[in-house]
MARLUM-723252 format. One record per residue (C-alpha): residue in one letter; chain; y, x, z. Coordinates in nm, 4 decimals, always signed. Each point is the difference from the previous one (the first is absolute). Example, Ala and Ser with C-alpha at 12.3 -4.5 7.8 and 13.67 -1.06 7.14 Angstrom:
REM MARLUM-723252
  res  chain         Y         X         Z
    A      A   -0.4500   +1.2300   +0.7800
    S      A   +0.3440   +0.1370   -0.0660
***
This chain:
REM MARLUM-723252
  res  chain         Y         X         Z
    M      A   -5.5284  -12.7114  -18.1406
    R      A   -0.3625   +0.0789   -0.0855
    F      A   -0.0706   -0.3727   -0.0361
    I      A   +0.2709   -0.0267   -0.2660
    E      A   -0.1436   +0.3000   -0.1817
    L      A   -0.3312   -0.1854   -0.0250
    L      A   +0.1390   -0.3210   -0.1482
    H      A   -0.1738   +0.0705   -0.3304
    D      A   -0.3371   +0.0860   +0.1579
    E      A   -0.1461   -0.3015   +0.1778
    Y      A   -0.3137   +0.1783   +0.1222
    K      A   +0.1904   +0.2832   +0.1700
    R      A   +0.2579   -0.2423   +0.1365
    K      A   -0.2713   -0.2127   +0.1614
    L      A   -0.1606   +0.3137   +0.1388
    L      A   +0.3308   +0.0988   +0.1570
    Q      A   +0.0359   -0.3487   +0.1466
    Y      A   -0.3515   +0.0212   +0.1422
    H      A   +0.0572   +0.3364   +0.1698
    Y      A   +0.3436   -0.0980   +0.1302
    S      A   -0.0735   -0.3591   +0.0926
    D      A   +0.2466   +0.0167   +0.2896
    N      A   +0.2765   +0.0003   -0.2663
    T      A   -0.1218   -0.3135   -0.1758
    H      A   +0.3242   -0.1864   +0.0698
    L      A   +0.1981   +0.2788   -0.1668
    F      A   -0.2285   +0.0020   -0.3053
    I      A   +0.0405   -0.3760   -0.0339
    R      A   +0.3793   +0.0256   +0.0209
    I      A   +0.0097   +0.2738   -0.2631
    S      A   -0.2318   -0.1977   -0.2296
    K      A   +0.2145   -0.3128   +0.0326
    L      A   +0.3156   +0.1993   -0.0630
    F      A   -0.1562   +0.1661   -0.3028
    N      A   -0.1190   -0.3317   -0.1460
    S      A   +0.3444   -0.1550   +0.0561
    F      A   +0.1557   +0.2966   -0.1727
    V      A   -0.2379   -0.0275   -0.2969
    N      A   +0.0755   -0.3701   -0.0250
    H      A   +0.3733   +0.0700   +0.0087
    I      A   -0.0238   +0.2565   -0.2804
    H      A   -0.2215   -0.2302   -0.2073
    Q      A   +0.2487   -0.2859   +0.0407
    L      A   +0.2875   +0.2320   -0.0873
    Y      A   -0.1828   +0.1100   -0.3145
    L      A   -0.0675   -0.3613   -0.1001
    E      A   +0.3617   -0.1022   +0.0592
    T      A   +0.1440   +0.2935   -0.1941
    H      A   -0.2438   +0.0453   -0.2875
    V      A   -0.1872   -0.3279   -0.0466
    K      A   +0.2276   -0.2839   +0.1094
    H      A   +0.3255   +0.1957   -0.0529
    T      A   +0.1616   -0.1830   +0.2928
    K      A   +0.1163   +0.3205   +0.1666
    T      A   +0.1271   +0.3358   -0.1173
    I      A   -0.0143   +0.3355   +0.1718
    D      A   +0.1733   +0.3193   -0.0984
    K      A   -0.0734   +0.3665   +0.0578
    T      A   +0.1628   -0.0116   +0.3431
    H      A   -0.2524   -0.2528   +0.1333
    T      A   -0.2409   +0.1488   +0.2521
    Y      A   -0.3120   -0.1093   -0.1863
    Y      A   +0.1250   +0.0482   -0.3562
    P      A   -0.2249   +0.3030   -0.0719
    L      A   -0.3080   -0.1839   +0.1234
    V      A   +0.0751   -0.3166   -0.1987
    K      A   +0.0822   +0.2106   -0.3059
    S      A   -0.3326   +0.1820   +0.0368
    L      A   -0.1853   -0.3329   +0.0151
    H      A   +0.1761   -0.1193   -0.3131
    A      A   -0.0852   +0.3266   -0.1768
    Q      A   -0.3639   -0.0667   +0.0900
    Y      A   +0.0295   -0.3469   -0.1554
    K      A   +0.1511   +0.1449   -0.3185
    R      A   -0.2718   +0.2648   -0.0193
    T      A   -0.2943   -0.2359   +0.0546
    N      A   +0.1480   -0.3313   -0.1186
    K      A   -0.1736   -0.1674   +0.2972
    R      A   +0.1950   -0.2080   +0.2504
    I      A   +0.0745   +0.1580   +0.3353
    T      A   -0.1978   -0.1642   +0.2796
    Y      A   +0.0227   +0.0239   +0.3769
    R      A   -0.3029   +0.2298   -0.0134
    D      A   +0.1786   +0.2312   -0.2465
    V      A   +0.2996   +0.0251   +0.2320
    K      A   -0.2231   +0.0653   +0.3004
    E      A   -0.1886   +0.2713   -0.1862
    K      A   +0.3210   +0.1623   -0.1245
    I      A   +0.1503   +0.0149   +0.3486
    S      A   -0.3264   +0.1079   +0.1661
    N      A   -0.0279   +0.2949   -0.2373
    L      A   +0.3508   +0.1290   +0.0606
    H      A   +0.0435   +0.3215   +0.1967
    I      A   +0.0140   -0.0619   +0.3764
    N      A   +0.3604   +0.1251   +0.0219
    I      A   +0.1095   -0.2514   -0.2627
    I      A   -0.1796   -0.2826   +0.1799
    N      A   +0.1680   +0.1000   +0.3265
    D      A   +0.3410   +0.0044   -0.1698
    L      A   -0.0611   -0.3451   -0.1478
    F      A   -0.1050   -0.1360   +0.3381
    K      A   +0.3140   +0.1452   +0.1603
    K      A   +0.2143   -0.1824   -0.2566
    L      A   -0.1937   -0.3220   +0.0378
    E      A   +0.2050   -0.2966   -0.1240
    L      A   -0.2265   -0.2949   +0.0605
    P      A   +0.1520   -0.3467   -0.0237
    N      A   +0.0034   -0.2022   +0.3225
***
């Protein structure tokens, strides 16, 4: 759980990994899962708001997150990149990140 809390702080995350090196395999799994999740959300955003090949409604699990990304685009008028999505998710409250991970809907 602490590792997830430090997603936005690379220095502290690496420090945690250094001091708990016996859990390296777990840190790697969480990082891979997180990056897959970020990629999934980025692709969902592109499909729904750029390519318009998919639609989601308010009942979709990730609707609030995708809507928040689109609001960021409207506010800044800059395209949403993978890095933007990663930053947005990394800066969410830990409880929200945990809830999103529990509802993980990654394509096979």
